[in-house]
N, C-alpha and C positions, 0 to 999 in steps of 0.2 A: 700576612698569615706566618708562610712557615720558616720567612727571614725567621722574623722574632718571635719564633716557636726553639727555633737552633741556638739563637743567640740567648737565650734562658735557661736551653740547656747547657751552653754549653760556662756561662756562667757560674750555673748554679755548681756544675762536675768541678770547676778550678776553683773555690766558695767554698764547696764542700757542704753546699745547701740542699736540702733533699723536697724542699717546696719550692726554691727555682726550677729541681728537674723537673719538678713533679708539673710543674705546668708551660714547662717544654714540650711533656708529655704528650698533655692534653690538647696542647698548640698543633701539634703534629697531627695526632690522632683527628683534630677536625681539618687540617687543611688536606686530609687524606681526601677525610668524607666528603668535602666538597669535589676534592678535586673526581674523585669516585662517581658521585652524581650522577644524575640522566635525570631529562627532564620527562615528566612519566605519560604515558599515550593518553591521550584525551580522542573518544567515540562518546560521542554524547548523542543525542535526539529529541528535538526539542517539538512540539504543537504550541501554536498560542493560538487562541480564542478569544472574540469578545462580546458583549453582551449585546451588542448592537449594531449591526455590518452597518445599517445607514441612518446616524441621529440626526435630525435638527440641528442649527448652530449654534451654538456656545453649550449643549449638553453633553456633558459629561458621561465617558464609556470604559467601563473596563475592565482590562484586559489585565488574561489571568496565560502564565509561561506556564509550563510543564518541561520540567526538564529531567533526562534520562542517561546515567550512566550505561553506554552499552557492553563497553570493553568489558574487560577479564581484570584493568586494572582497580585500582583500588584509590580516588581519589581525594588525597588527606585535602587539599585548599584550594578549594574549587570558586575560583569571582565568576560569576555572570554580569555580566552588562546589554538589555535589550536594546536589538535597538529599531526604536521610535522612531517613528516618519520625523523629517527635520520640523515640516512644518506644525505640527502638531507638541502643545506645551503639556509637562506633567502638571496634572490639576493637584494628586495627593498619590500618599504611598512615593515606594523607588522602584525602578524600573533596572537592579543594582540588587544582586546577591551573592555573599559569600560562604559555604558551606564545603562539606565533605561526605563524596557517596560510594558505597559502594558498589562493588558493582550489580547488576541490575536494581541497585534504588532511585526512587525518582524522592523532588522538592518541583513545590508553586513558589512563585511569587507573583503576586498582585499590583497595579497599580489604575490610577483612571488619568484620562488625557481627554482636552478640550476640545470637541469638534468643531473643529474651520470647518470653510469652504472650499470643495476640490476633491479626489482620488487620492488616497495615503498608501504610499502601499510601505508596510515595515522592512527593515534593511535588517539583515545578517544580522545573527548578538553576539559580541563577542566572550569569548571562554579564556579563562587562565589560571590554567593549575600546575601548581606550585608543589616541588620534592619534598619530603615530610623537614627536612631542615631548611628550607626554604632559600635553597645555592640557585637551582636552577628553577627556571619553567617554560609552559608552552601556551603558545596564542593561538589562539583558530578562532574564522568566521565560523559559526551553522546557521543554517539557514533551517527555515520552519519549514514543517511538512503540512499542506494541503492547509497553507496561508489564506485568507480574505484577508481583501485592504479594506481600509473602512472610508463611504463614501459619502457627504453629506451635497447638500447641493441646497440654498439655499432658497427661500418661496421667490417671486418676483411678484411683489406684492405693493412697491411705493412707488407714489406717480409723481413725477417730480419736471416737469417741461421746459426745456428749450429754450430762446425764438431761435426760428426756422431764417435760414437766408429766402430768398424772393427763389427762387427754382424750382420749380415744382413739373406731376407727370400731370396729365388729360386725365384726369380726373377728379371725381370730385369730393373736398376735402375740407380741411381748417386754416390752411396758408394761407393769409392776406396776397394777392397780386395788381399788379399795377396794370393790370385786364379790363376791361371793361366790358362789362356781362350784367350777371344776376348776382346780389349778392347783399351786403347791406350797409357796407361802406360806398360811400357817395362819388364818385367817379369824374364822371364829365356829363353831359350834356347834348346831342347830337339831333339832329333832321330827324323827322321820322320816315321808318322806313318799312312796307307793306310787309306783314305779319308780326310785326313788334307788340309782346305781350300789350294789352291793354295796362293791365295792373303798372306800366314800366310808365305810359303817358306823361308828361306834366301836367294836366288842366286844369292848373293853377296859370300858364301861362297861355292855355288855348285859351280861356275864358277872359284873359284880360288884350289879349293878340290877333285871337283868332288864326293861328301857327298853333300845328301839331310839331310837337317834339318828344320825344326820347330820354329818359335818364338813363344811365349807366351805370353801375355799380362796379366795385373793384369786386372781380370775382374770387371765390376762394375754394383752391385743387389741394391735392395733394403731393406731398413731398416724397421721392424715396430718397429713402438718410440710410447711411452708412455709418455705422457709430462705430470707429477705431480707436487701439489700445493700443499705447507703448508700452511694449512688454520687453523691450529690450533689458538686458542688463544697468545698464547705467539707469534706468527707472524705478530697480528697484532702492529706495532712496528712504528713508524717514529721518523726523526730525532728532527720532531719540528713539533708541531701544522699545520702546512702551509701546511706541503706537503702528498703526500699521502701514505698509509703505506705500509710494505710489501707487503701486499697481493694485493694489488689494482694495485703496478707493479707488482708481477709475472705474475696473469691472468692477463695484460696486455700482458706482454711478451710472456705469451704460443698463445695469440690470433696471435702474431706476428709468432712467430715460426710453428705456425700450418700454417702458409699459403703455407711457402717460401718451406718446409720439403715436404705436400702435394704436391704443385707443383712439386717439385722433384722425383715424382711416389713417393713420400715413403708413406703405410698409418700408422695414425696419429692417434691415441686417448686419452682421457684429464683423469685424475682423480685426487681427493684430498683427503689430507690425513688431517679430519676436522672429527667431531661426526657424522655430518650424511654423509653417504654412495652416495661418488658419482663416476661417469663410463663411457663412450663412449667409446666402442670398439675397437681401430685400424679400418679404413679405409678408403676411398677416393672417390671421387665421390660429384655432387653439392649438393643432400639429405643429405651426415652427412654433409658437410663443414654447411651444414644450423641448422642443430643437436648441430653441438659443437658453433656454436657462439651463438646461444640461451642459451646453455649449459654456456656457460664459463659470460655470462649476467645476467642471475635471477636465474641456479640451487642455492636454500640456503645454501647448504658445499659455497657456494661465493662469500655470500653475502660483504656489503659492510664493515656490521657492524661485531663484535667479536661475538662468537657464544657465548648463554647462558647453552649450554650441557653441561655433561662433555665425554671429550675424554678417549676412552680405547683405548691403544696402537694396546694390543696383538689382539684384536677383527677387528680392524680395518688392523690391517700386514699380515693376515687369510685370510680374506676376496678378498686382495688386491695384495699377491699369486696367490689366487685359476683363480684367472680371469686370470693376467695377462697370455699373449701368451708367448709358452717357450723360442722361438727367440725373443722376445723383447728386446729391452731395454730399459733404461728411462734416461728424461731429466726433473729433479729435482727443480723446481724453491721451493728454499726460505730461509732466513734468516740466516738460520743457530745460530739461537736464543737460543739453548740448546745443550747439550750433545745427548739428546736423536737421534736427528736425525742423528748425527753424527755418531753414530753407526749405526741407520740404513741404511744409507746406505752402510754403510759397507759389511752387511752381504746381502744386495740386494743385489751387486756386488760380493761378496763370491759365492753367487748363481747360478749366470749364468746371470741374466740379467744387461748387461753391463752399467756403471750407468754415467751422465752427469750432474753437477749442475753449477746453473746461480742461485751466490744471490745477491738479494737486498741491499743495506748496509741500514741498517733501525738506525745506532748507530750514535753518536754525538762526541765531546770531550771538551762539555764548563763545566762541571763538574768535579769533582774526581770520582763516580761513573759512569760513560756514557765515559771518558776512561776506565777505568777496564772493561767494556759492551763490549768496541773495542776492547782491546786488548784480550779476551776471543774466541773472532768472529773471528780473523786470527790470535790464538793456531789452532781453527776448523779449515778453511782454511788448515792450514800443513799439520792439520792428516789425511788429507783427499790428498792430494795432498800427502803428504807421501804412502798413500796408493796406489798412481797411480789410483784415479779416479778424470779427469778435473773440473776443477773449473774454474770460469772466474765471476771476482768480478768486481760486478756494483754497483759503488758509485752513487753521483753527476750528472752524465755526462750520458747522453742518450743511450739507447739501444744499439745503433747503431757503438759507441765509443770503446763502454766494449767490443764489440763483436770483433767486429778491432782488439782493442789492445791487446787482450786476442787470436789471429789467428783464429777467430769463425767463419767470415763472407769468401762468396766465389761466 
């Protein structure tokens, strides 16, 4: 600008043109003003409030942000972008505002977000202040005072059971075993022993042969189950941007399975394969269910957004094995996005913890790369099934339909 202004002035003088001289003078003045401009000082205080800090899932929450100019400078051009939590989508309104603020003056902006599972803390608001000419600007982040996060804890009300393996504990339950005793499904007939209940004597055989024999049924016992959610960074995948990630679907499935399994008198625990440790020992009862509901909704290891910390496989595997009860079986919710998880599940199953897999499908087939990823996942499913590990492939249909197709409901 300075060079053009000087050239215009020189040409105007040589050509004796007052107009060109005037253009040059204006350009020089504008360039000098821009060089002398300084970004304004930004001193802001932000207060943020929500109309409901503990909404139900899917409910819209109104966020109100009050911005006050606490400095001595007049902010002629102020832009504010509020720090909406990454996992929440703006349903209506806008978290952006452009305004001018005199010292001591306040202004507000308001918008609505849709509540989703988890504890969502707001990020600092971004403030951009420009001088009157627009030549310079200052950017800064301003944290709100006395901030309240939005906490959404969905209810555990869905009941969809999955078929369990024959690994049980010595407590009555509803899992059929190959152990003869009392029950409803026929197992074997054996020779009568003193003390056998009269109700289990085969009276028809007694009438025909005169020999006493006892009928054994397949005992029904409880199973200690740990629901393991694959929440590594690579598991946060979805077929497209409009659908939930595989981790979000896995957490929802874990909640539904927890209700069904505990209602069937099976002690159930929850764990996560994630950078951050997450563990709830198998248990029953109302207080245990409340802890499970809170953990599935708000634990950082099961956050709706991918983790930033690195994942150390050997450390997490050692801790998981130390915590697993010796007779516990695993129901693993994983999209099976890499070969590591396949090898891990095979090792756990071989070590005595029977594994069942529920796998939400995050793949698509719109591009060659997506088709390759889908084929690789299909091969992993086949590898697990060949190793004797039951796998429920959960596609775009509902969880109930996927379990019914796999024969996992009852």
